[in-house]
NUDRENKE-52179 format. One record per residue (C-alpha): residue number from 1; x, y, z. Coordinates in Angstrom, 1 decimal. Each point is the difference from the previous one (the first is absolute). Example, Ala and Ser with C-alpha at 12.3 -4.5 7.8 and 13.67 -1.06 7.14 Angstrom:
BEGIN
- 1/12.3/-4.5/7.8
- 2/1.4/3.4/-0.7
end
This chain:
BEGIN
- 1/0.2/-0.2/0.3
- 2/0.8/3.7/-1.4
- 3/-2.3/2.6/1.8
- 4/-2.7/-0.7/2.4
- 5/-3.1/2.1/0.2
- 6/2.0/2.8/1.5
- 7/2.4/0.5/-2.4
- 8/-2.6/-0.3/-2.5
- 9/-1.8/2.8/1.1
- 10/2.8/2.3/-0.5
- 11/0.3/-1.3/-3.7
- 12/-4.3/0.3/-0.5
- 13/-2.4/2.6/1.2
- 14/-2.5/-2.5/0.7
- 15/-1.2/-0.7/3.7
- 16/-2.6/-2.2/1.7
- 17/-3.3/-0.7/-0.9
- 18/2.0/0.7/-4.0
- 19/3.1/-1.6/0.8
- 20/-0.2/-3.6/-1.7
- 21/3.6/-0.9/-0.2
- 22/2.1/-1.3/3.2
- 23/3.5/-0.9/-1.0
- 24/2.4/0.0/-2.9
- 25/1.4/-3.1/-0.3
- 26/2.5/0.6/-3.2
- 27/1.1/2.6/-2.0
- 28/2.0/-0.3/-2.9
- 29/0.7/2.8/-2.9
- 30/-2.9/0.7/-1.6
- 31/-2.4/-2.9/2.0
- 32/-1.5/-0.8/3.7
- 33/-2.0/-2.6/1.6
- 34/-2.1/1.8/2.8
- 35/-1.7/-1.8/2.3
- 36/-4.1/0.4/1.6
- 37/-2.6/-1.4/2.4
- 38/-3.4/0.6/-0.8
- 39/-0.9/1.7/3.2
- 40/-4.0/0.6/1.4
- 41/1.0/3.9/-0.4
- 42/0.3/-0.3/-3.6
- 43/-2.5/2.7/-1.8
- 44/-3.3/-2.4/-0.8
- 45/1.1/-2.9/2.0
- 46/-3.1/-1.5/1.9
- 47/-0.9/-3.4/0.8
- 48/4.1/-1.8/0.0
- 49/-0.1/1.2/-3.3
- 50/1.3/2.5/-2.1
- 51/-0.6/1.1/-3.7
- 52/2.6/-1.0/-2.7
- 53/0.2/3.0/-1.6
- 54/2.0/1.3/2.7
- 55/2.9/-1.8/-1.5
- 56/0.5/2.7/-2.5
- 57/0.5/1.9/3.0
- 58/2.8/-2.2/1.5
- 59/1.6/0.0/-3.5
- 60/0.2/4.0/0.0
- 61/1.4/0.0/3.7
- 62/1.9/-2.4/-1.0
- 63/1.6/2.1/-3.2
- 64/0.5/2.9/2.6
- 65/2.0/-2.1/2.7
- 66/2.0/-0.8/-2.8
- 67/0.6/3.9/-1.3
- 68/0.6/0.8/3.3
- 69/2.2/-2.4/1.3
- 70/1.9/1.0/-3.0
- 71/-0.2/3.7/0.5
- 72/0.8/-0.5/3.9
- 73/3.3/-1.6/-0.7
- 74/0.8/2.5/-3.1
- 75/-1.1/3.3/1.7
- 76/-0.7/-0.7/3.9
- 77/-3.6/0.3/-0.2
- 78/-3.2/-1.5/-1.9
- 79/-1.8/1.0/-2.5
- 80/-3.7/0.7/-1.2
- 81/-1.7/-0.5/-3.2
- 82/-3.1/-0.2/-2.2
- 83/-1.8/-3.0/-1.0
- 84/-0.7/1.0/-3.4
- 85/-1.8/-3.1/-1.2
- 86/-0.7/-3.5/-0.1
- 87/0.7/-1.8/-3.4
- 88/-0.9/-3.5/0.6
- 89/-1.2/-1.9/2.8
- 90/-1.1/-3.6/0.7
- 91/-1.2/-1.2/3.3
- 92/-0.7/-3.8/0.6
- 93/-1.6/-0.5/2.9
- 94/-3.6/1.2/1.5
- 95/1.5/1.1/3.5
- 96/2.6/0.1/2.6
- 97/-0.2/-1.6/3.1
- 98/1.2/2.3/3.5
- 99/3.3/-0.9/0.8
- 100/1.0/-1.8/-3.3
- 101/3.8/0.6/-0.7
- 102/0.7/1.8/-3.3
- 103/2.8/0.6/-2.4
- 104/0.2/2.8/-2.6
- 105/3.0/-0.2/-2.5
- 106/0.0/3.6/-1.6
- 107/2.7/0.7/-2.6
- 108/0.4/3.1/-2.4
- 109/-0.8/-0.5/-4.0
- 110/1.3/2.9/-1.2
- 111/0.6/3.8/0.7
- 112/-0.1/3.3/-2.3
- 113/1.2/2.9/2.4
- 114/-2.5/0.3/2.9
- 115/-2.5/-2.7/-1.4
- 116/0.4/-3.8/0.6
- 117/-2.0/-2.9/-0.4
- 118/0.7/-3.1/2.8
- 119/-1.5/-3.2/-0.1
- 120/-1.2/-2.1/2.8
- 121/-1.6/-3.1/1.2
- 122/-1.2/-1.0/3.4
- 123/0.0/-3.8/0.9
- 124/-1.3/-1.7/3.3
- 125/1.9/-1.8/2.4
- 126/-0.3/-3.3/-1.8
- 127/2.0/1.9/-3.2
- 128/-3.5/0.3/-1.8
- 129/-0.6/2.9/-2.2
- 130/-2.5/2.5/1.1
- 131/0.6/3.0/-2.5
- 132/2.0/1.5/-2.7
- 133/-0.3/3.3/0.4
- 134/1.7/2.6/-2.5
- 135/0.5/3.8/1.4
- 136/0.8/3.3/-1.4
- 137/1.6/2.9/2.2
- 138/1.2/3.6/0.1
- 139/2.8/1.7/2.5
- 140/0.0/3.8/-1.0
- 141/3.7/1.3/0.8
- 142/-1.4/2.4/2.1
- 143/-2.6/-2.1/1.9
- 144/-0.4/1.1/3.3
- 145/-0.2/-1.6/2.9
- 146/3.0/-2.9/0.1
- 147/-0.1/-1.8/3.0
- 148/3.1/0.9/2.5
- 149/1.3/-2.7/1.6
- 150/-1.2/-0.3/4.0
- 151/2.7/1.0/2.4
end
């Protein structure tokens, strides 16, 4: 494990109940593996289950962790960007069970200046593919509100 919740919160702006990612397991070049657990406080969770549409957000936050982790090591701070599109999504489950462990694998497909496209997939603890997502992001040079490292 590279980073737990405390360090992840220096990389991304999300906080509970909207922070869905918990640990950065691996990061190499333009790829990362991030761990999540389906929690009862996730938006819309009820009766022990959550809507699998949240897997799109899990991938988006995993991308944010990857970018924030890279920026943190380059500039000693996290960064913020904007999710500007969901190019492709294939969700392959009907529901998520509270307590389930998820792993999201994300990687940069290509980048042109401040625009980037990432692909991600989310697997359950048994290695079953739950979702495939392709996202577009944009990070302006002058985006306000970089996340500063906690003293």
